[in-house]
SEVO-86723 format. One record per residue (C-alpha): residue number from 1; residue in one letter; x, y, z. Coordinates in nm, 3 decimals. Example, Ala and Ser with C-alpha at 12.3 -4.5 7.8 and 13.67 -1.06 7.14 Angstrom:
SEVO-86723
ATOM    nr   rest      east     north        up
ATOM     1      a     1.230    -0.450     0.780
ATOM     2      s     1.367    -0.106     0.714
END
This chain:
SEVO-86723
ATOM    nr   rest      east     north        up
ATOM     1      m    -9.872    -4.827     7.297
ATOM     2      k    -9.978    -4.547     7.526
ATOM     3      y    -9.676    -4.359     7.654
ATOM     4      g    -9.711    -4.136     7.956
ATOM     5      a   -10.092    -4.124     7.959
ATOM     6      i   -10.204    -3.829     8.167
ATOM     7      a   -10.539    -3.840     8.348
ATOM     8      t   -10.682    -3.542     8.534
ATOM     9      w   -11.010    -3.491     8.715
ATOM    10      a   -11.169    -3.145     8.743
ATOM    11      m   -11.470    -3.037     8.946
ATOM    12      l   -11.671    -2.749     8.806
ATOM    13      g   -11.996    -2.575     8.894
ATOM    14      g   -12.159    -2.410     9.190
ATOM    15      t   -12.440    -2.623     9.329
ATOM    16      g   -12.344    -2.948     9.158
ATOM    17      t   -12.028    -3.142     9.076
ATOM    18      v   -11.928    -3.228     8.720
ATOM    19      l   -11.644    -3.469     8.659
ATOM    20      a   -11.448    -3.429     8.332
ATOM    21      q   -11.185    -3.689     8.249
ATOM    22      s   -10.912    -3.597     8.004
ATOM    23      s   -10.615    -3.786     7.862
ATOM    24      v   -10.319    -3.705     7.641
ATOM    25      m   -10.117    -3.971     7.458
ATOM    26      l    -9.774    -3.943     7.299
ATOM    27      y    -9.733    -4.186     7.008
ATOM    28      g    -9.503    -4.241     6.714
ATOM    29      s    -9.365    -4.463     6.441
ATOM    30      m    -9.018    -4.519     6.291
ATOM    31      d    -8.937    -4.723     5.982
ATOM    32      l    -8.599    -4.766     5.813
ATOM    33      t    -8.554    -4.964     5.492
ATOM    34      m    -8.245    -5.058     5.291
ATOM    35      p    -8.341    -5.093     4.923
ATOM    36      w    -8.137    -5.201     4.623
ATOM    37      i    -8.278    -5.028     4.313
ATOM    38      s    -8.193    -5.160     3.969
ATOM    39      d    -8.215    -4.826     3.785
ATOM    40      v    -8.226    -4.467     3.911
ATOM    41      r    -8.133    -4.226     3.631
ATOM    42      g    -7.929    -4.502     3.470
ATOM    43      s    -7.742    -4.631     3.777
ATOM    44      r    -7.789    -4.916     4.023
ATOM    45      l    -7.830    -4.781     4.373
ATOM    46      a    -7.820    -4.910     4.732
ATOM    47      r    -7.926    -4.666     5.004
ATOM    48      m    -8.136    -4.620     5.317
ATOM    49      d    -8.497    -4.494     5.297
ATOM    50      s    -8.726    -4.388     5.579
ATOM    51      a    -9.105    -4.429     5.607
ATOM    52      i    -9.146    -4.711     5.352
ATOM    53      s    -9.336    -4.975     5.552
ATOM    54      q    -9.515    -4.712     5.764
ATOM    55      p    -9.472    -4.336     5.812
ATOM    56      d    -9.207    -4.183     6.035
ATOM    57      l    -9.401    -3.960     6.272
ATOM    58      w    -9.467    -3.858     6.627
ATOM    59      g    -9.771    -3.690     6.769
ATOM    60      l    -9.996    -3.598     7.056
ATOM    61      r   -10.357    -3.710     7.072
ATOM    62      g   -10.595    -3.599     7.343
ATOM    63      r   -10.955    -3.636     7.454
ATOM    64      e   -11.176    -3.489     7.723
ATOM    65      d   -11.512    -3.627     7.832
ATOM    66      l   -11.741    -3.324     7.865
ATOM    67      g   -12.039    -3.521     7.991
ATOM    68      g   -12.377    -3.579     7.833
ATOM    69      g   -12.221    -3.787     7.557
ATOM    70      m   -12.003    -3.500     7.436
ATOM    71      k   -11.625    -3.524     7.397
ATOM    72      a   -11.354    -3.282     7.291
ATOM    73      s   -11.047    -3.409     7.108
ATOM    74      f   -10.734    -3.288     6.932
ATOM    75      q   -10.440    -3.419     6.731
ATOM    76      l   -10.095    -3.274     6.662
ATOM    77      e    -9.878    -3.486     6.432
ATOM    78      n    -9.536    -3.424     6.279
ATOM    79      g    -9.358    -3.625     6.010
ATOM    80      f    -8.981    -3.667     6.000
ATOM    81      l    -8.704    -3.856     5.821
ATOM    82      a    -8.554    -4.113     6.055
ATOM    83      d    -8.256    -4.184     5.829
ATOM    84      i    -8.119    -3.831     5.867
ATOM    85      g    -8.306    -3.707     6.175
ATOM    86      a    -8.469    -3.416     5.995
ATOM    87      p    -8.828    -3.289     5.974
ATOM    88      i    -9.007    -3.349     5.645
ATOM    89      s    -9.118    -2.987     5.645
ATOM    90      p    -8.879    -2.736     5.806
ATOM    91      t    -9.150    -2.466     5.799
ATOM    92      r    -9.437    -2.664     5.957
ATOM    93      y    -9.391    -2.813     6.299
ATOM    94      f    -9.707    -3.028     6.280
ATOM    95      n    -9.713    -3.085     5.906
ATOM    96      r    -9.928    -3.400     5.909
ATOM    97      a   -10.214    -3.292     6.134
ATOM    98      s   -10.318    -3.006     6.358
ATOM    99      w   -10.685    -3.003     6.454
ATOM   100      v   -10.934    -2.976     6.741
ATOM   101      g   -11.288    -3.108     6.743
ATOM   102      l   -11.606    -3.208     6.922
ATOM   103      y   -11.777    -3.548     6.914
ATOM   104      s   -12.123    -3.670     7.007
ATOM   105      a   -12.246    -4.026     6.961
ATOM   106      s   -12.582    -3.896     6.840
ATOM   107      m   -12.467    -3.599     6.629
ATOM   108      g   -12.130    -3.710     6.491
ATOM   109      s   -11.807    -3.510     6.500
ATOM   110      v   -11.671    -3.177     6.377
ATOM   111      r   -11.297    -3.110     6.341
ATOM   112      l   -11.125    -2.781     6.262
ATOM   113      g   -10.767    -2.734     6.138
ATOM   114      r   -10.508    -2.902     5.915
ATOM   115      q   -10.615    -3.253     5.810
ATOM   116      v   -10.594    -3.477     5.503
ATOM   117      d   -10.882    -3.506     5.257
ATOM   118      f   -11.092    -3.823     5.237
ATOM   119      t   -10.911    -3.955     4.931
ATOM   120      a   -10.588    -3.979     5.133
ATOM   121      g   -10.743    -4.039     5.474
ATOM   122      t   -11.017    -4.294     5.395
ATOM   123      l   -10.998    -4.429     5.040
ATOM   124      s   -10.620    -4.489     5.038
ATOM   125      q   -10.655    -4.742     5.320
ATOM   126      w   -10.765    -4.996     5.058
ATOM   127      g   -10.478    -4.941     4.814
ATOM   128      n   -10.173    -5.165     4.794
ATOM   129      g    -9.946    -4.898     4.941
ATOM   130      y   -10.141    -4.908     5.270
ATOM   131      q   -10.265    -5.268     5.281
ATOM   132      l    -9.933    -5.424     5.176
ATOM   133      y    -9.718    -5.192     5.390
ATOM   134      n    -9.506    -5.051     5.110
ATOM   135      f    -9.476    -4.685     5.009
ATOM   136      y    -9.320    -4.789     4.677
ATOM   137      l    -9.666    -4.918     4.579
ATOM   138      y    -9.837    -4.579     4.566
ATOM   139      h    -9.896    -4.471     4.207
ATOM   140      p    -9.635    -4.274     4.009
ATOM   141      g    -9.634    -3.905     4.089
ATOM   142      n    -9.918    -3.941     4.342
ATOM   143      l   -10.137    -3.796     4.066
ATOM   144      d   -10.446    -3.942     4.232
ATOM   145      g   -10.370    -3.798     4.577
ATOM   146      l   -10.376    -4.129     4.767
ATOM   147      s   -10.057    -4.050     4.958
ATOM   148      s   -10.100    -3.794     5.237
ATOM   149      q    -9.884    -3.542     5.049
ATOM   150      f   -10.149    -3.270     5.051
ATOM   151      p   -10.302    -3.205     5.397
ATOM   152      v   -10.570    -2.937     5.375
ATOM   153      d   -10.510    -2.620     5.576
ATOM   154      n   -10.793    -2.423     5.742
ATOM   155      s   -11.042    -2.705     5.687
ATOM   156      v   -11.369    -2.812     5.847
ATOM   157      v   -11.456    -3.183     5.856
ATOM   158      y   -11.792    -3.331     5.957
ATOM   159      l   -11.842    -3.705     6.015
ATOM   160      t   -12.184    -3.859     6.075
ATOM   161      p   -12.238    -4.117     6.349
ATOM   162      s   -12.188    -4.475     6.234
ATOM   163      m   -12.526    -4.623     6.135
ATOM   164      d   -12.531    -5.004     6.090
ATOM   165      g   -12.170    -4.988     5.978
ATOM   166      m   -12.223    -4.694     5.741
ATOM   167      q   -12.068    -4.349     5.783
ATOM   168      f   -12.047    -4.035     5.570
ATOM   169      g   -11.821    -3.733     5.580
ATOM   170      a   -11.771    -3.393     5.419
ATOM   171      q   -11.479    -3.150     5.421
ATOM   172      y   -11.430    -2.791     5.313
ATOM   173      g   -11.092    -2.621     5.306
ATOM   174      f   -11.089    -2.242     5.298
ATOM   175      g   -10.847    -2.118     5.034
ATOM   176      e   -10.778    -1.795     5.223
ATOM   177      v   -10.610    -1.630     4.923
ATOM   178      p   -10.697    -1.257     4.941
ATOM   179      g   -10.921    -1.153     4.652
ATOM   180      r   -10.935    -1.509     4.513
ATOM   181      s   -11.185    -1.715     4.712
ATOM   182      q   -11.145    -2.024     4.492
ATOM   183      a   -10.764    -2.017     4.459
ATOM   184      g   -10.674    -2.263     4.732
ATOM   185      r   -11.002    -2.417     4.839
ATOM   186      t   -11.076    -2.791     4.870
ATOM   187      y   -11.396    -2.996     4.871
ATOM   188      s   -11.394    -3.360     4.977
ATOM   189      a   -11.663    -3.617     5.060
ATOM   190      m   -11.675    -3.985     5.145
ATOM   191      g   -11.900    -4.275     5.236
ATOM   192      r   -11.789    -4.603     5.387
ATOM   193      y   -11.926    -4.933     5.513
ATOM   194      s   -11.755    -5.150     5.773
ATOM   195      g   -11.889    -5.499     5.830
ATOM   196      a   -11.762    -5.814     5.995
ATOM   197      r   -11.575    -5.919     5.680
ATOM   198      l   -11.657    -5.667     5.407
ATOM   199      h   -11.532    -5.307     5.401
ATOM   200      l   -11.610    -5.050     5.129
ATOM   201      a   -11.522    -4.683     5.078
ATOM   202      v   -11.589    -4.422     4.811
ATOM   203      a   -11.435    -4.073     4.812
ATOM   204      y   -11.423    -3.761     4.596
ATOM   205      t   -11.190    -3.461     4.620
ATOM   206      d   -11.185    -3.134     4.425
ATOM   207      a   -10.886    -2.911     4.508
ATOM   208      r   -10.716    -2.596     4.385
ATOM   209      g   -10.354    -2.494     4.426
ATOM   210      r   -10.187    -2.837     4.443
ATOM   211      a    -9.839    -2.848     4.290
ATOM   212      f    -9.719    -3.165     4.114
ATOM   213      d    -9.357    -3.227     4.014
ATOM   214      i    -9.468    -3.446     3.724
ATOM   215      a    -9.129    -3.460     3.552
ATOM   216      g    -8.939    -3.531     3.874
ATOM   217      s    -9.175    -3.809     3.985
ATOM   218      t    -9.281    -3.975     3.657
ATOM   219      g    -9.003    -3.890     3.410
ATOM   220      l    -9.248    -3.727     3.168
ATOM   221      t    -9.107    -3.420     2.996
ATOM   222      r    -9.438    -3.299     2.860
ATOM   223      a    -9.794    -3.314     3.000
ATOM   224      l   -10.109    -3.099     2.990
ATOM   225      g    -9.963    -2.933     2.682
ATOM   226      q    -9.665    -2.801     2.882
ATOM   227      d    -9.292    -2.870     2.867
ATOM   228      l    -9.181    -3.002     3.206
ATOM   229      a    -8.856    -3.014     3.401
ATOM   230      a    -8.771    -3.206     3.718
ATOM   231      g    -8.787    -2.986     4.025
ATOM   232      r    -9.020    -2.737     3.858
ATOM   233      p    -9.371    -2.815     3.988
ATOM   234      l    -9.678    -2.760     3.775
ATOM   235      v    -9.986    -2.611     3.945
ATOM   236      p   -10.304    -2.715     3.760
ATOM   237      d   -10.611    -2.493     3.766
ATOM   238      a   -10.801    -2.781     3.923
ATOM   239      f   -10.741    -3.131     4.057
ATOM   240      q   -11.028    -3.378     4.090
ATOM   241      v   -11.032    -3.746     4.187
ATOM   242      l   -11.302    -4.007     4.240
ATOM   243      g   -11.231    -4.355     4.369
ATOM   244      i   -11.377    -4.666     4.526
ATOM   245      g   -11.201    -4.934     4.727
ATOM   246      g   -11.258    -5.208     4.976
ATOM   247      g   -11.140    -5.525     5.142
ATOM   248      y   -11.276    -5.868     5.230
ATOM   249      q   -11.163    -6.120     5.493
ATOM   250      l   -11.220    -6.472     5.362
ATOM   251      d   -11.435    -6.697     5.579
ATOM   252      g   -11.233    -6.973     5.739
ATOM   253      l   -10.905    -6.869     5.578
ATOM   254      p   -10.636    -6.629     5.709
ATOM   255      v   -10.651    -6.433     5.381
ATOM   256      r   -10.751    -6.070     5.325
ATOM   257      i   -10.820    -5.928     4.977
ATOM   258      n   -10.813    -5.558     4.888
ATOM   259      a   -10.900    -5.368     4.570
ATOM   260      l   -10.908    -5.003     4.468
ATOM   261      t   -10.962    -4.796     4.156
ATOM   262      t   -10.932    -4.420     4.103
ATOM   263      r   -10.970    -4.174     3.819
ATOM   264      s   -10.823    -3.828     3.861
ATOM   265      a   -10.822    -3.521     3.641
ATOM   266      l   -10.562    -3.242     3.622
ATOM   267      k   -10.696    -2.935     3.442
ATOM   268      l   -10.488    -2.651     3.303
ATOM   269      g   -10.671    -2.400     3.083
ATOM   270      v   -10.864    -2.595     2.820
ATOM   271      v   -10.646    -2.907     2.859
ATOM   272      t   -10.738    -3.198     3.090
ATOM   273      s   -10.521    -3.503     3.156
ATOM   274      h   -10.639    -3.809     3.347
ATOM   275      m   -10.471    -4.070     3.563
ATOM   276      t   -10.646    -4.405     3.595
ATOM   277      a   -10.521    -4.652     3.855
ATOM   278      l   -10.614    -4.999     3.977
ATOM   279      d   -10.482    -5.201     4.274
ATOM   280      l   -10.541    -5.565     4.360
ATOM   281      g   -10.377    -5.710     4.671
ATOM   282      l   -10.378    -6.015     4.896
ATOM   283      s   -10.240    -6.071     5.246
ATOM   284      w   -10.196    -6.419     5.391
ATOM   285      q   -10.141    -6.468     5.764
ATOM   286      a    -9.899    -6.757     5.720
ATOM   287      g    -9.831    -6.795     6.093
ATOM   288      q    -9.880    -6.620     6.422
ATOM   289      a    -9.594    -6.383     6.346
ATOM   290      v    -9.560    -6.409     5.966
ATOM   291      t    -9.761    -6.225     5.701
ATOM   292      v    -9.703    -6.274     5.327
ATOM   293      n    -9.853    -6.027     5.081
ATOM   294      t    -9.866    -5.985     4.707
ATOM   295      g   -10.021    -5.732     4.476
ATOM   296      y   -10.061    -5.591     4.126
ATOM   297      s   -10.106    -5.226     4.027
ATOM   298      f   -10.185    -5.058     3.697
ATOM   299      s   -10.151    -4.683     3.638
ATOM   300      r   -10.200    -4.472     3.325
ATOM   301      f   -10.137    -4.102     3.271
ATOM   302      e   -10.182    -3.958     2.922
ATOM   303      r    -9.997    -4.207     2.695
ATOM   304      t    -9.776    -4.366     2.963
ATOM   305      r    -9.872    -4.692     3.137
ATOM   306      w    -9.711    -4.855     3.439
ATOM   307      n    -9.764    -5.219     3.544
ATOM   308      q    -9.629    -5.321     3.884
ATOM   309      l    -9.594    -5.651     4.074
ATOM   310      h    -9.506    -5.692     4.442
ATOM   311      l    -9.419    -5.973     4.682
ATOM   312      g    -9.342    -5.906     5.046
ATOM   313      a    -9.331    -6.055     5.395
ATOM   314      r    -9.343    -5.923     5.753
ATOM   315      y    -9.224    -6.093     6.071
ATOM   316      a    -9.356    -5.959     6.400
ATOM   317      l    -9.095    -5.964     6.675
ATOM   318      s    -9.361    -5.812     6.902
ATOM   319      r    -9.681    -5.609     6.874
ATOM   320      r    -9.471    -5.296     6.816
ATOM   321      t    -9.170    -5.419     6.617
ATOM   322      q    -9.165    -5.592     6.277
ATOM   323      l    -8.905    -5.694     6.022
ATOM   324      h    -9.007    -5.664     5.657
ATOM   325      a    -8.868    -5.761     5.316
ATOM   326      s    -9.004    -5.718     4.966
ATOM   327      v    -8.942    -5.738     4.592
ATOM   328      t    -9.124    -5.492     4.365
ATOM   329      h    -9.097    -5.472     3.986
ATOM   330      q    -9.242    -5.209     3.755
ATOM   331      r    -9.253    -5.194     3.376
ATOM   332      a    -9.359    -4.891     3.174
ATOM   333      s    -9.479    -4.842     2.819
ATOM   334      n    -9.457    -4.512     2.627
ATOM   335      g    -9.239    -4.377     2.906
ATOM   336      v    -8.992    -4.475     3.176
ATOM   337      a    -9.035    -4.669     3.498
ATOM   338      a    -9.090    -4.441     3.796
ATOM   339      m    -9.170    -4.630     4.114
ATOM   340      n    -9.306    -4.405     4.387
ATOM   341      a    -9.028    -4.287     4.625
ATOM   342      a    -8.767    -4.495     4.440
ATOM   343      g    -8.674    -4.241     4.173
ATOM   344      v    -8.713    -4.219     3.796
ATOM   345      a    -8.542    -4.490     3.589
ATOM   346      s    -8.365    -4.438     3.258
ATOM   347      g    -8.546    -4.729     3.094
ATOM   348      r    -8.877    -4.908     3.094
ATOM   349      s    -8.808    -5.145     3.387
ATOM   350      q    -8.725    -5.092     3.753
ATOM   351      t    -8.684    -5.340     4.040
ATOM   352      v    -8.656    -5.268     4.412
ATOM   353      i    -8.536    -5.534     4.659
ATOM   354      a    -8.572    -5.405     5.014
ATOM   355      a    -8.552    -5.507     5.380
ATOM   356      g    -8.604    -5.308     5.695
ATOM   357      v    -8.745    -5.271     6.045
ATOM   358      h    -9.046    -5.085     6.181
ATOM   359      h    -9.108    -4.983     6.542
ATOM   360      a    -9.413    -4.811     6.692
ATOM   361      f    -9.429    -4.642     7.029
END
């Protein structure tokens, strides 16, 4: 919902009159969930989590029509924790997005600033975490970068115009580490197709300088040939991920199917470890206000495998407010269960039963 839309008209020029229309929109999202978790470090736990069904955020989005088919736009977006009223990042005011750009229907768009790569921004839309509205469904440790944990600073993004439903994009993030031009840089590229029923996306990201708390998020005490400890992030020499995903709306049935697979590589010296992940999901519009969804995920990193099942439902009180409930179960082999955002278990199995409310403004 647009809140406090601001429209201004400006007249510029000497002999002629040029009208430029601009608008600024304030928007946001709040989600609070109460999960019961069967095992977190050996204990059952009931608590309150924020940003499980959808992110907690607020932002400003603006656009100005420059005439001749050209538009200027910007986005400033900040994430926060609704359960405690605190910013996710105390050192970044707009930690999720901060960019300005130009758009032309014939030439495409260019954006400059802080923005997520295409793995998180485009490909992840077809994973179970996004399609089934549940942050617990992202893969353990986010070792494939699908969650928007790593926005790219100082980046340039180019998007082509949409051509018969097809669009391509490229991104370069300047590392800006003095004397080390490759230390923090990021490359990312994507292609996608959007049709009446079928949607497809492929994305690739190559990044330097990303820190992963592998022990704290997966329970593994050794990876890439290194001894690990929770709270002590490991910074690989390189992180690379390639993935493909998509969705299909069945003809004549209120059912949507999504699928996604990724393969990522974390490189440290001469050692490379891979994460392979697969998502399959289904959403059924059971009524005008009721959606039922179910999904299966498989993840593997080094010798550890995680299998995960999910069943959930959403009830729309309005276009902006929904109630949601879900049951998610994960089982690990050669390791411990470690559901995303739930915490590391002491054993091989972990179950989360959750209910909550989401509101958008």
